[in-house]
N, C-alpha and C positions, 0 to 999 in steps of 0.2 A: 218762362223767362225769369232770370234773376237780374235785377237792376240794382247796381251799387252807385250811390252818390258819395263822392269823396273829394279830397284835395290831395295833390301830389306832395310828397315829402312829409307825410304824416304817418308816424309809426302804427297807429291803430288802423288806418286805411291800408297800409302795406300788409299788415297781418290778415286783414279781411280779404285782401286780394290774393294772398297765398291760399286761403281756404277756398276761394272761388276758383282758383286755378285747378285745385284738386277735384272740385265738383265738375268743372268743365271737362277735365281729362276723363272722368268716369262716365259722364252722361251726355256729352255732346253728340255722340253717334246715335243716341236714343232721342235726340231732338232738343236737348237743353240749349238755350241761347243765353249767354251771359253778356251783359253790357255794363261798362263803367262810364259814369258821367263825372267829369272833374269840374270844379269851380274855376273861376278866373282869378284866384288869389295870387297865382304865379303867372309868369308869361307863358304863352303857348309853347315856346321853345323849351322852357324849363320843365313844364309839365310833360311834354313829349319825351324829353331826356329821362325823366323819372319813370314814365311808363315803359320805355324801351329797356331801362335797367331792370325792371321787374319781369321782363319777358312774358307779358300777359299774352295768352293764347286766344284771347277774345277781344272784341272790339271795345275801343275806348274813345270818348269824345270829350270836348271841352265846351262849356257853355260860353256864350258870347259875353264879353266884358260889359258890365253895366256899372252905374255908380255904386251899387250895392255888391261889392266883391264878396267872395266867399259864399257861404250857404245862405246868405240873406238875399241873393238874387232871385228873380222870378221863377226860374226853372226849378230850383230847389224848394222854394216856398210853395210852388204848385203841388208838390207831393207832401207838403207838411214836414219837410226835413228840419229838424231842430238840433241835431247833433251828427257828427261824422265819425265813422262811416254810417250810412243808412242803407240797409239792404232790403229790397222789396222782392217778394216772389209774386209773379203775375201769371195767372192762368191763361190758357189759350183763348178764353173768352174776353181777355183784356181786364179782368177784375183783379185787384190786389187781393191775394190770398193770405199773405203773411208779411210781417215787417219785423226786422231785426231779431230773427231767431238765433238761438245758440247753434253752434256748428252741427251737432248731431240732429237737432230738430230741423235745421235747414235741409240737410240731406234727406231726411225722412219725408219732408214736404215735397221736395223735388221728385223723389221716387214715386210718391203718391200721384202727383200731377202727371208724370210721364206714363204711369200705368193707366190713368184715366184716358189717355190719348190712344193707347194700344188697343 
């Protein structure tokens, strides 16, 4: 699984999402799951508009609004997110295998984990 924490209407998150779209297109049939989690810094409606505009082929969710908007909320803090986007590679065993890899390294790690499964 590749898990991305982000916020809508953020150019860095949009660029990361484009890279994840490409990974999803290449490896979803081999078992890759991609999930985007967005913070509550924008309204759910605005976040949904942004996600639809990006035409993400994978699931996306929005954390519940809390007094700590943005990446200071409990869901993001639980993963130790301190900058956006934050991308985690999680193995089938549920363990975090890598965090914030460069695009080529991310694809290599995904390929390695999918090969472990086969």
